C-alpha positions as CSV (number, residue, x, y, z in Angstrom):
1,M,0.0,0.0,-0.1
2,T,2.3,2.6,-1.4
3,D,0.1,4.6,-3.4
4,P,-1.2,7.8,-1.5
5,F,-4.7,7.4,-3.2
6,D,-5.1,4.1,-1.5
7,I,-3.9,5.4,2.0
8,I,-6.2,8.6,2.0
9,L,-9.7,7.7,1.2
10,M,-11.4,11.1,1.6
11,P,-11.4,14.1,3.6
12,W,-13.4,14.4,6.7
13,I,-15.1,17.9,6.8
14,T,-17.6,18.4,9.8
15,E,-18.3,21.2,12.0
16,K,-16.1,19.8,14.8
17,T,-13.2,19.2,12.5
18,L,-13.5,22.9,11.1
19,E,-13.4,24.3,14.8
20,A,-10.4,21.9,15.5
21,R,-8.4,24.0,13.2
22,R,-8.6,26.8,15.5
23,V,-6.7,27.4,18.9
24,S,-9.0,28.6,21.4
25,D,-8.1,31.1,24.1
26,P,-10.5,31.6,27.1
27,D,-10.0,35.4,27.1
28,I,-10.3,36.1,23.4
29,G,-12.2,33.2,21.9
30,F,-10.6,31.6,18.8
31,L,-6.9,33.0,18.5
32,Q,-5.2,31.5,15.4
33,N,-5.2,28.6,12.8
34,N,-4.2,25.1,14.3
35,N,-3.3,23.9,11.0
36,R,-5.1,20.4,11.2
37,I,-6.8,18.6,8.5
38,E,-9.0,15.4,9.1
39,F,-9.1,12.5,6.7
40,I,-10.7,8.9,6.7
41,V,-7.8,6.8,5.8
42,H,-7.4,2.9,5.0
43,R,-7.7,0.9,8.3
44,D,-4.2,-0.7,7.7
45,A,-2.6,2.6,7.0
46,T,0.1,3.6,9.6
47,K,0.9,7.0,10.9
48,A,4.2,7.0,8.8
49,Q,2.2,6.0,5.6
50,I,-0.3,8.5,6.3
51,K,2.4,11.4,6.9
52,M,3.9,10.3,3.5
53,A,0.8,10.3,1.6
54,V,-0.4,13.8,2.9
55,E,3.2,15.3,2.2
56,E,3.2,13.8,-1.5
57,L,-0.5,14.5,-2.4
58,F,-0.6,18.1,-1.0
59,E,3.2,19.2,-1.4
60,V,3.4,20.2,2.5
61,K,5.4,19.0,5.4
62,V,3.5,17.2,8.4
63,A,4.3,18.1,12.0
64,K,2.1,15.4,13.7
65,V,-0.5,12.7,12.9
66,N,-3.2,11.3,15.4
67,T,-5.2,8.5,14.5
68,R,-8.4,7.0,16.0
69,I,-10.9,4.2,14.8
70,T,-14.6,4.8,15.0
71,I,-17.7,3.4,13.5
72,T,-17.3,5.5,10.3
73,G,-13.6,4.2,9.9
74,K,-10.1,5.2,10.7
75,H,-9.7,8.9,11.1
76,A,-6.4,10.7,10.9
77,S,-5.9,14.1,12.1
78,V,-2.8,15.6,10.5
79,R,-1.4,19.0,11.7
80,L,0.8,20.7,9.4
81,A,4.5,22.1,9.9
82,E,5.1,25.8,10.5
83,G,4.8,27.7,7.4
84,Y,2.1,25.6,5.7
85,D,-1.5,26.5,5.9
86,A,-4.2,23.7,6.3
87,E,-6.8,25.9,4.5
88,E,-4.6,26.3,1.3
89,A,-4.2,22.5,1.4
90,A,-7.8,22.0,1.7
91,L,-8.4,24.3,-1.3
92,K,-6.4,21.8,-3.3
93,L,-8.9,19.3,-2.2
94,G,-11.9,21.5,-3.4
95,A,-13.1,21.2,0.1
96,F,-13.9,25.1,0.3
């Protein structure tokens, strides 16, 4: 499973994932972009494979990958490195 299109099945865009992109500050409210994108990924995909696939498909650097398995499948929350914008990467998907 080395093809990035086999690893990343689709983006996961919900109200909760959109809010997860912003860092909250109790005094000010939402402060800044958290640079996170959520994906549904192949159940057997590892964090290293997910990182490689995102970097190859979107031409960005990945800082961290968190995964969880739910009823809807395996989710990957990908945080991009400094200097890269999650919203620009999402525009490449046609998500916004």
